[in-house]
Rosetta silent file (secondary structure, phi, psi, omega in degrees, C-alpha in Angstrom):
SEQUENCE: MPASMKHVLAIMGGIALGYGGSDVLDHMTQKAWDFCLLGEPYISNVYVEGSIAFVAWLISCLYFTYLDVTRSDTKVQKDYWPTNREMLKTAIPQLILYPLGCGYTWYLWSTYPEEYRTTHPKDAPPFFVFMGQLVFAMTLGDFILYWQHRIFHIIPYLRNHVHSVHHEYSAPFGWAGGWVHPLEDATAIVFQSIPAYYICHPMGRYLYCFLWTIFLIDEHSGHDVWWSPSRWVSFGGGGETHDIHHYFPTKNYGFIFCFWDKLFGTYLEPSALNVNPFVPPLSFTRRTEDEVKQIMDAQLAYAERLQKQKLKL
SCORE:     score description
SCORE:     0.000 S_00000001
   1 L     0.000  133.243  177.198  -10.537    2.145  -13.471 S_00000001
   2 L   -58.158  144.450 -177.219  -11.599    5.605  -14.682 S_00000001
   3 H   -59.458  -38.251 -179.142  -12.953    5.556  -18.245 S_00000001
   4 H   -62.372  -38.087  179.426  -10.388    8.139  -19.368 S_00000001
   5 H   -68.721  -36.698  177.322   -7.539    5.915  -18.165 S_00000001
   6 H   -61.441  -41.399  179.120   -8.994    2.937  -20.032 S_00000001
   7 H   -64.453  -42.159  179.232   -9.011    5.008  -23.221 S_00000001
   8 H   -62.351  -45.297 -179.708   -5.393    6.087  -22.704 S_00000001
   9 H   -65.183  -37.593  178.844   -4.265    2.508  -22.103 S_00000001
  10 H   -64.507  -41.271  178.862   -6.191    1.284  -25.137 S_00000001
  11 H   -65.264  -44.371  179.212   -4.549    3.934  -27.330 S_00000001
  12 H   -62.017  -43.095  178.728   -1.081    3.129  -25.970 S_00000001
  13 H   -63.234  -39.764  179.292   -1.653   -0.584  -26.516 S_00000001
  14 H   -65.682  -40.267  177.780   -2.831    0.052  -30.066 S_00000001
  15 H   -62.904  -45.253 -179.113    0.219    2.168  -30.845 S_00000001
  16 H   -61.709  -44.803 -179.652    2.560   -0.487  -29.457 S_00000001
  17 H   -68.074  -33.862 -178.499    0.905   -3.285  -31.431 S_00000001
  18 H   -71.713  -20.888 -178.710    0.801   -1.180  -34.566 S_00000001
  19 L  -113.648   40.101  173.523    4.552   -0.578  -34.461 S_00000001
  20 L   107.420    5.384  173.210    5.840   -4.073  -33.976 S_00000001
  21 L    58.380 -125.058 -173.360    4.008   -5.274  -30.885 S_00000001
  22 H   -64.753  -26.539  178.395    6.260   -6.915  -28.336 S_00000001
  23 H   -60.648  -41.162  178.958    9.432   -5.778  -30.125 S_00000001
  24 H   -66.530  -43.442 -179.927    8.582   -2.167  -29.329 S_00000001
  25 H   -65.128  -39.745  177.179    7.754   -3.022  -25.732 S_00000001
  26 H   -62.934  -40.187  179.606   10.987   -5.005  -25.377 S_00000001
  27 H   -64.862  -41.667  178.639   12.920   -2.050  -26.765 S_00000001
  28 H   -64.037  -38.841  178.360   11.214    0.327  -24.320 S_00000001
  29 H   -63.732  -43.274  178.648   12.035   -2.006  -21.438 S_00000001
  30 H   -63.872  -41.513  178.440   15.688   -2.111  -22.448 S_00000001
  31 H   -61.271  -39.581  178.858   15.794    1.682  -22.731 S_00000001
  32 H   -63.733  -39.900  179.434   14.305    1.963  -19.230 S_00000001
  33 H   -70.240  -38.182  175.907   16.983   -0.378  -17.877 S_00000001
  34 H   -58.999  -38.700  177.520   19.723    1.533  -19.722 S_00000001
  35 H   -64.763  -41.685  177.609   18.464    4.656  -17.962 S_00000001
  36 H   -60.661  -38.647 -178.052   18.636    2.861  -14.590 S_00000001
  37 H   -66.652  -16.725  174.591   22.225    1.829  -15.317 S_00000001
  38 L   -64.901  -17.646  179.357   23.133    5.511  -15.540 S_00000001
  39 L   -79.445   -0.606  174.662   22.808    5.391  -11.761 S_00000001
  40 L   -63.266  142.582    6.669   25.997    3.335  -11.479 S_00000001
  41 L   -90.095    2.791 -171.961   27.844    3.036   -9.197 S_00000001
  42 H   -65.965  -35.527 -179.662   25.090    3.995   -6.734 S_00000001
  43 H   -74.474   -1.919  174.903   22.654    1.258   -7.751 S_00000001
  44 H   -75.660  -11.769  175.417   25.403   -1.254   -6.931 S_00000001
  45 E   -59.497  123.180 -176.084   24.442   -0.797   -3.258 S_00000001
  46 L   -66.004  -16.197  179.104   22.948   -4.157   -2.274 S_00000001
  47 L  -111.044   23.856 -176.592   20.387   -2.273   -0.154 S_00000001
  48 H   -62.495  -27.654  178.445   19.502    0.398   -2.713 S_00000001
  49 H   -60.136  -30.443  177.455   15.890   -0.836   -2.715 S_00000001
  50 H   -63.493  -39.583  177.978   15.615    0.462    0.851 S_00000001
  51 H   -69.792  -36.228  176.275   16.394    3.984   -0.297 S_00000001
  52 H   -63.460  -43.191  179.036   13.898    3.649   -3.160 S_00000001
  53 H   -63.862  -38.075  179.533   11.246    2.521   -0.675 S_00000001
  54 H   -63.014  -44.188  178.973   12.073    5.467    1.602 S_00000001
  55 H   -61.039  -44.720  179.281   11.578    7.973   -1.234 S_00000001
  56 H   -62.586  -41.259 -179.981    8.243    6.333   -2.154 S_00000001
  57 H   -62.605  -46.326 -177.339    7.187    6.348    1.505 S_00000001
  58 H   -65.844  -44.334  179.956    8.019   10.023    1.989 S_00000001
  59 H   -60.387  -47.935 -175.940    6.280   11.145   -1.223 S_00000001
  60 H   -70.103  -36.197  177.704    3.096    9.196   -0.476 S_00000001
  61 H   -65.054  -42.342  178.310    2.944   10.248    3.189 S_00000001
  62 H   -65.447  -37.625  178.905    3.282   13.917    2.244 S_00000001
  63 H   -61.684  -47.586 -178.307    0.655   13.473   -0.473 S_00000001
  64 H   -74.169  -26.925  173.864   -1.894   12.001    1.942 S_00000001
  65 H   -63.713  -41.553  176.671   -0.999   14.566    4.602 S_00000001
  66 H   -59.193  -42.855  179.317   -1.969   17.249    2.100 S_00000001
  67 H   -64.379  -35.792  178.398   -5.308   15.474    1.549 S_00000001
  68 H   -70.489  -44.792 -177.216   -5.888   15.350    5.316 S_00000001
  69 H   -65.061  -36.414 -178.736   -4.937   18.982    5.916 S_00000001
  70 L   -89.098    2.917  178.782   -7.140   20.194    3.063 S_00000001
  71 L    55.310   55.651 -178.602  -10.033   17.928    4.161 S_00000001
  72 L   -63.362  145.374  178.852  -10.265   16.164    0.804 S_00000001
  73 L   -76.448    3.041  174.757  -13.574   14.558   -0.116 S_00000001
  74 L   -79.058   -5.781 -178.239  -11.645   11.344   -0.867 S_00000001
  75 E   -61.358  134.730 -179.691  -11.717   10.575    2.888 S_00000001
  76 L   -78.099  -56.260  177.552  -13.375    7.240    3.646 S_00000001
  77 L   -98.092   92.797 -168.727  -14.375    7.894    7.269 S_00000001
  78 L   -71.075  -11.121  176.134  -15.300   11.528    6.963 S_00000001
  79 L   -90.303   -8.769 -171.959  -15.835   12.019   10.719 S_00000001
  80 L  -116.089   98.457  178.683  -12.326   10.792   11.555 S_00000001
  81 L  -114.848  135.483  177.524   -9.512   13.200   10.741 S_00000001
  82 L   -68.452  141.397  176.374   -6.013   12.916   12.231 S_00000001
  83 L   -82.693  164.761  177.511   -4.963   15.855   14.376 S_00000001
  84 H   -59.617  -37.795  179.885   -1.652   17.651   13.859 S_00000001
  85 H   -63.355  -42.958 -179.782   -0.411   16.114   17.102 S_00000001
  86 H   -66.416  -39.664  178.513   -1.201   12.587   15.925 S_00000001
  87 H   -66.608  -40.739  178.921    0.492   13.134   12.589 S_00000001
  88 H   -68.165  -38.980 -179.671    3.603   14.553   14.261 S_00000001
  89 H   -58.847  -40.974 -178.216    3.657   11.750   16.836 S_00000001
  90 H   -86.243  -30.487 -174.922    3.784    9.090   14.106 S_00000001
  91 H   -76.458  -45.626 -171.204    5.835   11.031   11.539 S_00000001
  92 H   -60.328  -48.315  179.126    8.792   12.259   13.595 S_00000001
  93 H   -59.340  -38.964 -179.946   10.135    8.864   14.806 S_00000001
  94 H   -70.219  -36.847  178.780    9.926    7.468   11.282 S_00000001
  95 H   -68.867  -16.146  174.938   11.538   10.571    9.775 S_00000001
  96 H   -92.291  -49.063 -172.541   14.466    9.979   12.138 S_00000001
  97 H   -72.152  -43.489 -176.276   14.819    6.188   11.995 S_00000001
  98 H   -65.341  -45.262  175.596   14.293    5.513    8.285 S_00000001
  99 H   -62.693  -35.730  177.517   16.912    8.024    7.045 S_00000001
 100 H   -62.875  -42.924  178.336   19.341    6.696    9.678 S_00000001
 101 H   -62.431  -45.694  178.350   18.768    3.148    8.405 S_00000001
 102 H   -64.562  -41.433  179.286   19.254    4.189    4.788 S_00000001
 103 H   -61.628  -35.980  178.627   22.297    6.229    5.684 S_00000001
 104 H   -65.361  -38.045  178.353   23.864    3.226    7.388 S_00000001
 105 H   -64.379  -35.441  178.522   23.482    1.139    4.218 S_00000001
 106 H   -73.842  -29.103  172.833   25.314    3.843    2.268 S_00000001
 107 H   -64.095  -45.668  178.437   28.049    3.886    4.903 S_00000001
 108 H   -62.650  -41.355 -179.626   28.496    0.141    4.425 S_00000001
 109 H   -60.545  -41.168 -176.852   28.442    0.583    0.631 S_00000001
 110 H   -81.803  -27.859 -174.875   31.197    3.184    0.712 S_00000001
 111 H   -91.801  -34.697 -177.701   33.335    1.555    3.414 S_00000001
 112 L  -125.254   70.312 -173.583   33.117   -2.125    2.476 S_00000001
 113 H   -60.797  -32.559 -178.087   32.699   -2.211   -1.311 S_00000001
 114 H   -68.095  -33.894 -177.462   33.524   -5.905   -1.697 S_00000001
 115 H   -90.083  -29.330 -169.876   30.754   -7.011    0.672 S_00000001
 116 H  -118.905   20.805  173.218   28.080   -4.406   -0.046 S_00000001
 117 E  -123.609  145.543 -179.277   28.308   -3.787   -3.797 S_00000001
 118 L  -130.653  162.792  177.283   26.796   -5.925   -6.510 S_00000001
 119 L  -105.884  156.309 -177.484   26.944   -6.073  -10.293 S_00000001
 120 L  -122.472  151.124  174.321   23.982   -5.895  -12.661 S_00000001
 121 L   -68.941  153.649  178.822   23.247   -7.473  -16.043 S_00000001
 122 L   -82.941  -21.200 -175.265   23.393   -5.184  -19.048 S_00000001
 123 L  -103.235  141.471  172.601   20.254   -6.623  -20.631 S_00000001
 124 L   -88.728  154.390  175.135   16.663   -6.198  -19.533 S_00000001
 125 L   -72.524  162.748  172.920   14.235   -9.119  -19.845 S_00000001
 126 L   -55.825  152.223 -174.433   11.542   -9.030  -22.551 S_00000001
 127 H   -53.504  -48.874 -175.586    8.640   -6.789  -21.572 S_00000001
 128 H   -70.627  -28.246  173.081    6.135   -9.571  -20.922 S_00000001
 129 H   -68.475  -44.601  178.801    8.694  -11.538  -18.900 S_00000001
 130 H   -58.130  -47.671 -178.240    9.425   -8.395  -16.878 S_00000001
 131 H   -69.477  -37.504  178.033    5.735   -7.771  -16.214 S_00000001
 132 H   -62.563  -42.539  177.128    5.070  -11.436  -15.475 S_00000001
 133 H   -61.216  -44.584 -177.055    7.839  -11.477  -12.879 S_00000001
 134 H   -64.939  -46.832 -178.694    6.533   -8.267  -11.301 S_00000001
 135 H   -64.902  -43.540  179.913    2.891   -9.378  -11.145 S_00000001
 136 H   -63.186  -43.124 -179.772    3.804  -12.831   -9.813 S_00000001
 137 H   -63.348  -41.432 -179.047    6.097  -11.334   -7.160 S_00000001
 138 H   -70.408  -35.346  177.460    3.429   -8.855   -6.017 S_00000001
 139 H   -67.560  -45.413  177.725    0.758  -11.565   -5.921 S_00000001
 140 H   -65.002  -41.460  178.128    3.008  -13.900   -3.923 S_00000001
 141 H   -61.568  -38.234  179.211    4.087  -11.031   -1.665 S_00000001
 142 H   -67.772  -36.806  176.479    0.469  -10.159   -1.011 S_00000001
 143 H   -63.912  -44.624  178.855   -0.271  -13.794   -0.115 S_00000001
 144 H   -62.685  -44.193 -179.007    2.661  -13.821    2.331 S_00000001
 145 H   -64.650  -38.834  179.125    1.562  -10.528    3.856 S_00000001
 146 H   -55.170  -50.651 -175.710   -2.020  -11.763    4.225 S_00000001
 147 H   -75.937  -33.757  174.105   -0.924  -14.726    6.328 S_00000001
 148 H   -60.600  -46.932  179.389    1.780  -12.832    8.194 S_00000001
 149 H   -61.991  -44.778 -177.621   -0.817  -10.209    9.105 S_00000001
 150 H   -66.699  -38.442  177.955   -3.410  -12.802   10.045 S_00000001
 151 H   -62.961  -36.970  177.751   -0.926  -14.744   12.212 S_00000001
 152 H   -65.216  -20.633  174.924   -0.147  -11.528   14.090 S_00000001
 153 H   -90.145  -33.298 -175.696   -3.852  -11.423   14.932 S_00000001
 154 H   -71.922  -45.494 -176.810   -4.256  -15.136   15.712 S_00000001
 155 L   -78.722  117.643 -173.081   -1.388  -15.506   18.218 S_00000001
 156 H   -53.908  -44.079 -177.929   -2.426  -13.692   21.438 S_00000001
 157 H   -62.539  -46.148  179.897    1.047  -12.443   22.381 S_00000001
 158 H   -63.979  -39.566 -178.804    1.695  -10.983   18.923 S_00000001
 159 H   -67.265  -42.509 -171.680   -1.785   -9.481   18.792 S_00000001
 160 H   -89.225  -22.514 -174.037   -1.691   -7.896   22.251 S_00000001
 161 H  -119.632  -13.575 -178.288    1.949   -6.848   22.550 S_00000001
 162 L  -119.221  -63.506 -175.627    3.235   -6.350   18.992 S_00000001
 163 H   -70.325  -19.238  179.810    0.509   -5.763   16.393 S_00000001
 164 H   -61.165  -27.049  177.574   -1.513   -3.699   18.875 S_00000001
 165 H   -60.380  -44.108 -178.811    0.928   -0.826   18.250 S_00000001
 166 H   -68.886  -28.723 -177.937   -0.225   -0.644   14.642 S_00000001
 167 H   -91.293   22.450  177.551   -3.875   -0.827   15.694 S_00000001
 168 H   -62.359  -27.523 -176.060   -3.620    2.249   17.883 S_00000001
 169 L  -113.920  126.267  178.264   -5.818    4.063   15.362 S_00000001
 170 L   -82.871  -10.210  174.555   -9.251    2.834   14.345 S_00000001
 171 L  -131.360   90.552 -173.655   -9.170    5.291   11.428 S_00000001
 172 L   -67.028  162.883  177.072   -5.679    5.071    9.927 S_00000001
 173 L  -143.291  170.965 -169.324   -3.890    7.855    8.074 S_00000001
 174 H   -47.518  -53.929 -176.874   -0.752    8.029    5.922 S_00000001
 175 H   -66.246  -22.426 -179.630    1.916    8.244    8.630 S_00000001
 176 H   -73.127  -13.696  178.786    0.165    5.470   10.587 S_00000001
 177 H   -60.733  -35.539  179.157    1.030    2.982    7.857 S_00000001
 178 H  -100.245    9.154  179.518    4.551    2.671    9.240 S_00000001
 179 L   -83.285   85.253 -174.637    3.531    3.049   12.888 S_00000001
 180 L  -137.455  161.663  174.194    4.399   -0.512   13.915 S_00000001
 181 L   -64.551  143.206 -179.261    6.344   -2.424   16.542 S_00000001
 182 H   -54.930  -36.582  178.619   10.029   -2.884   15.537 S_00000001
 183 H   -63.822  -43.047  178.687    9.594   -6.684   15.480 S_00000001
 184 H   -67.923  -38.481  179.617    6.681   -6.427   13.073 S_00000001
 185 H   -61.685  -47.890 -179.644    8.516   -3.876   10.949 S_00000001
 186 H   -63.693  -42.820  179.743   11.581   -6.131   10.603 S_00000001
 187 H   -62.770  -44.005 -178.869    9.449   -9.204    9.891 S_00000001
 188 H   -63.703  -43.921 -178.921    7.421   -7.396    7.253 S_00000001
 189 H   -61.177  -44.304 -177.758   10.499   -6.027    5.469 S_00000001
 190 H   -66.205  -53.220 -174.048   12.154   -9.452    5.298 S_00000001
 191 H   -69.889  -32.469 -179.232    9.152  -11.496    4.201 S_00000001
 192 H   -81.636  -12.499  176.684    7.826   -8.924    1.745 S_00000001
 193 H   -87.219  -23.561 -174.709   11.245   -8.569    0.094 S_00000001
 194 H   -55.551  -50.086 -177.497   11.674  -12.292   -0.593 S_00000001
 195 H   -58.040  -45.753 -178.964    9.430  -12.527   -3.701 S_00000001
 196 H   -66.156  -39.742 -176.386   11.077   -9.600   -5.484 S_00000001
 197 H   -63.971  -39.972 -174.299   14.597  -10.714   -4.561 S_00000001
 198 H   -94.410  -15.411 -173.483   14.202  -14.228   -5.939 S_00000001
 199 H  -108.901  -38.647 -166.316   11.813  -13.601   -8.840 S_00000001
 200 L   -94.939  151.023  164.666   12.469  -10.184  -10.370 S_00000001
 201 L   -62.511  153.573 -179.374   15.129   -8.609  -12.560 S_00000001
 202 H   -49.581  -41.100  178.814   16.862   -5.730  -10.663 S_00000001
 203 H   -65.333  -33.918  175.953   14.652   -3.161  -12.410 S_00000001
 204 H   -65.620  -36.959  177.975   11.642   -5.208  -11.353 S_00000001
 205 H   -64.918  -40.801  178.475   12.889   -5.128   -7.764 S_00000001
 206 H   -61.104  -47.009 -178.515   13.161   -1.336   -7.907 S_00000001
 207 H   -67.292  -39.566  177.247    9.631   -1.003   -9.247 S_00000001
 208 H   -56.658  -50.268 -177.602    8.312   -3.610   -6.792 S_00000001
 209 H   -64.808  -38.691 -179.778    9.727   -1.706   -3.801 S_00000001
 210 H   -66.174  -50.358 -178.805    8.451    1.635   -5.086 S_00000001
 211 H   -67.390  -42.025 -177.786    4.908    0.394   -5.814 S_00000001
 212 H   -58.602  -43.400 -178.749    4.736   -1.821   -2.728 S_00000001
 213 H   -67.853  -42.265  179.179    5.560    1.093   -0.443 S_00000001
 214 H   -63.275  -41.865  179.192    3.098    3.445   -2.130 S_00000001
 215 H   -68.754  -31.833  176.022    0.308    0.864   -1.893 S_00000001
 216 H   -61.133  -45.181  179.507    1.204    0.255    1.765 S_00000001
 217 H   -71.641  -37.020  178.777    0.641    3.930    2.543 S_00000001
 218 H   -58.113  -45.409 -176.649   -2.428    4.053    0.290 S_00000001
 219 H   -68.744  -22.719  177.624   -4.189    1.286    2.192 S_00000001
 220 H  -101.412    5.357 -172.995   -3.530    3.064    5.488 S_00000001
 221 L   -72.559  -26.423 -173.401   -4.204    6.548    4.150 S_00000001
 222 L    81.295    8.105 -178.420   -7.896    6.669    5.022 S_00000001
 223 E  -122.951  149.271  175.711   -8.567    7.942    1.485 S_00000001
 224 L  -108.840   86.142 -174.697  -10.108    6.361   -1.602 S_00000001
 225 L   -90.012  163.302 -172.835   -8.005    7.952   -4.340 S_00000001
 226 L   -65.305  -26.721 -176.591   -8.373    7.431   -8.080 S_00000001
 227 L   -95.478    4.588  177.896   -5.146    5.434   -8.453 S_00000001
 228 L   -64.221  144.583 -178.893   -5.855    2.978   -5.628 S_00000001
 229 H   -52.126  -33.713 -178.792   -5.892   -0.710   -6.797 S_00000001
 230 H   -65.137  -21.011  178.731   -9.588   -0.980   -5.868 S_00000001
 231 H   -84.642  -15.129 -174.991  -10.381    1.635   -8.528 S_00000001
 232 H  -103.421  -36.620 -179.786   -8.591   -0.294  -11.280 S_00000001
 233 L  -135.471  150.477 -175.615   -9.550   -3.918  -10.696 S_00000001
 234 L   -66.527  -22.165 -179.330  -12.481   -5.532   -8.894 S_00000001
 235 L  -102.591   17.024 -179.157  -10.137   -7.553   -6.666 S_00000001
 236 E   -82.743  151.170  175.924   -7.949   -4.571   -5.715 S_00000001
 237 L   -99.331 -162.914 -179.444   -7.414   -3.373   -2.168 S_00000001
 238 L   145.269 -169.906 -177.796   -6.741    0.098   -0.814 S_00000001
 239 H   -60.807  -35.933 -177.025   -7.872    2.567    1.798 S_00000001
 240 H   -62.813  -40.552 -179.020  -11.544    1.842    1.263 S_00000001
 241 H   -84.528  -39.452 -174.117  -11.211   -1.844    2.187 S_00000001
 242 H   -76.699  -22.801  174.407   -8.413   -1.678    4.763 S_00000001
 243 H   -54.029  -39.215 -178.395  -10.087    1.080    6.767 S_00000001
 244 H   -60.558  -39.294 -177.660  -12.629   -1.546    7.781 S_00000001
 245 H   -59.355  -31.565 -175.203   -9.907   -3.789    9.202 S_00000001
 246 L   -78.122   -9.312  169.187   -8.902   -1.143   11.726 S_00000001
 247 L  -123.749  -11.617  167.021  -12.303   -1.232   13.421 S_00000001
 248 L  -122.501   79.596 -167.656  -13.323   -4.800   12.444 S_00000001
 249 L   -68.786   -2.717  174.855   -9.904   -6.441   13.006 S_00000001
 250 L   -98.747    9.981 -179.262  -11.011   -9.928   11.918 S_00000001
 251 L  -125.107  153.030  170.120  -11.822   -8.652    8.410 S_00000001
 252 L    54.777   62.038  176.633   -9.850   -7.450    5.366 S_00000001
 253 L   -77.827  -17.976 -172.326   -6.311   -8.543    6.176 S_00000001
 254 L   -63.854  174.765 -171.578   -5.285   -8.141    2.536 S_00000001
 255 L  -126.054  -90.420  179.547   -3.055   -5.481    1.073 S_00000001
 256 L   -73.442  -36.451 -177.925   -2.819   -4.832   -2.675 S_00000001
 257 E  -119.108  156.224  177.077   -5.507   -7.398   -3.477 S_00000001
 258 L  -111.287    4.099 -177.536   -8.630   -8.500   -1.662 S_00000001
 259 H   -71.646  -21.719  175.260   -9.042  -11.922   -3.302 S_00000001
 260 H   -67.823  -39.669  176.065   -7.140  -13.626   -0.453 S_00000001
 261 H   -62.534  -41.323  179.739   -9.780  -12.285    1.967 S_00000001
 262 H   -66.886  -39.769 -178.866  -12.517  -13.515   -0.352 S_00000001
 263 H   -67.359  -39.618 -174.903  -10.852  -16.917   -0.735 S_00000001
 264 L  -101.082   11.953  170.538  -10.302  -17.446    2.997 S_00000001
 265 L    74.763   28.792 -179.863  -13.627  -15.959    4.147 S_00000001
 266 L  -118.377   16.637 -175.440  -12.400  -12.758    5.825 S_00000001
 267 L   -90.978  137.162  173.381  -13.669  -10.181    3.340 S_00000001
 268 L  -126.030  119.434 -175.444  -16.137   -7.450    4.270 S_00000001
 269 L   -65.747  133.302  174.505  -17.465   -5.361    1.408 S_00000001
 270 L   -58.519  133.220 -178.189  -17.033   -1.575    1.788 S_00000001
 271 L  -157.500  151.622  176.568  -20.409   -0.058    2.543 S_00000001
 272 L   -64.175  -17.246 -178.967  -21.884    3.045    4.114 S_00000001
 273 L   -85.081   -6.564  173.945  -23.437    0.662    6.650 S_00000001
 274 L   -76.693  115.436 -174.327  -20.028   -0.315    8.057 S_00000001
 275 L  -110.919  126.471  173.507  -19.841    1.737   11.241 S_00000001
 276 L   -70.607  117.992 -176.573  -16.666    2.471   13.167 S_00000001
 277 L   -75.418   -5.233 -179.813  -17.676    1.747   16.787 S_00000001
 278 E   -90.403  147.913 -178.884  -15.062    4.169   18.140 S_00000001
 279 L   -76.327  132.576  178.016  -15.866    7.785   18.885 S_00000001
 280 L   -68.608  158.471   10.669  -14.120   10.252   16.523 S_00000001
 281 L   -79.500  -50.726 -178.484  -11.629   11.636   15.937 S_00000001
 282 L  -148.702   42.014 -171.924   -9.365    8.623   16.721 S_00000001
 283 L   -89.410  172.584  177.605  -10.012    7.739   20.347 S_00000001
 284 L   -90.705   -1.049 -178.542  -10.253    4.406   22.193 S_00000001
 285 L   -75.503  126.579 -178.063  -13.729    5.214   23.478 S_00000001
 286 E   -97.647  144.166  172.781  -16.302    2.827   22.044 S_00000001
 287 L   -73.328  158.225  174.154  -19.917    3.670   21.321 S_00000001
 288 L   -75.256  164.352  178.484  -22.619    1.519   22.904 S_00000001
 289 H   -60.487  -38.091  178.957  -24.425   -1.070   20.782 S_00000001
 290 H   -64.299  -39.749  179.486  -27.548    1.125   20.789 S_00000001
 291 H   -66.153  -41.862  177.577  -25.560    4.104   19.503 S_00000001
 292 H   -62.795  -42.220 -179.617  -24.013    2.011   16.715 S_00000001
 293 H   -63.801  -38.998  178.610  -27.480    0.664   15.790 S_00000001
 294 H   -62.654  -42.084  179.138  -28.884    4.203   15.614 S_00000001
 295 H   -64.468  -44.772 -179.326  -26.114    5.262   13.237 S_00000001
 296 H   -63.725  -40.444  178.262  -26.614    2.181   11.062 S_00000001
 297 H   -63.076  -41.187  179.836  -30.378    2.740   10.937 S_00000001
 298 H   -66.451  -40.027  179.043  -29.849    6.368    9.920 S_00000001
 299 H   -67.854  -38.737  177.774  -27.360    5.360    7.216 S_00000001
 300 H   -63.736  -43.757  179.181  -29.679    2.667    5.919 S_00000001
 301 H   -62.559  -40.057  178.777  -32.567    5.122    5.727 S_00000001
 302 H   -64.081  -43.385  179.378  -30.325    7.601    3.880 S_00000001
 303 H   -62.787  -39.380  179.029  -29.217    4.887    1.427 S_00000001
 304 H   -65.789  -38.855  177.816  -32.826    3.923    0.774 S_00000001
 305 H   -63.823  -42.349  178.223  -33.758    7.559    0.073 S_00000001
 306 H   -62.108  -41.028  179.756  -30.903    7.834   -2.415 S_00000001
 307 H   -64.326  -39.801  178.548  -32.024    4.640   -4.141 S_00000001
 308 H   -65.373  -38.586  178.792  -35.596    5.916   -4.469 S_00000001
 309 H   -65.502  -38.646  178.316  -34.342    9.187   -5.959 S_00000001
 310 H   -64.510  -40.575  179.598  -32.273    7.247   -8.521 S_00000001
 311 H   -64.550  -36.326  179.124  -35.309    5.142   -9.474 S_00000001
 312 H   -66.106  -37.251  179.408  -37.382    8.288  -10.002 S_00000001
 313 L   -70.424    0.000    0.000  -34.725    9.665  -12.333 S_00000001
């Protein structure tokens, strides 16, 4: 976590504790939920979380597209940039299908109100209950995703005919996060929604879907941005760790967190010595073992020179 952010959080925490502690936080949580309730009757749509996820997906994809187009120095694999053709190839189908899916849920909401509308409680949970539900749901969801993802690699048919669509790119980028086989897409949506649906207050479900989608695009963005989970906590995931999975597919299955990879022995630490064996920009052509070794030797020598310069300073 950046030092400036730590200072801001410490100040905010001190203010909250100084003015009544949890009572203030509970009041803020209730106010946030009251604001959400202003969205009635639209938030009564039983599939409103899908529209929230779509908005989060679109914002984050456009954000990372800007970083790619401007050649941001946050890029993890700096030799591998998506071309305009590749971005359009992955973006256009999703920009057609996802709005159609969301639009269909709103058609059901407006046409069959008894079946597709729900009611919400007027009260928000206490702040620490709200946060506990959210953290537990995201941790459980990440555990489910880890094993769902790993199973798609273990079973040959799923690996070669379903998950292979997602692994088309050895250096992923924002739009590639949703570039998946329809079966995998449907499976992921169902299994990753279960924790929030059964654990969280409705406002927690909204936040879960928004954050989950943003982190999904972040880990496939190819960028190591300041707000990525890996920058805030030592066990956080993100683009830096998941990039490795796309060229070492038996490593780093995790999503928001990397402790499942560490626990189950599939974690590979991000390092300049991790070499993508595919030829840039994003082709299927593999380098020879000698070529990979030459790159690794050059990177190791460079790292050693940097270390010597630091010691001199």
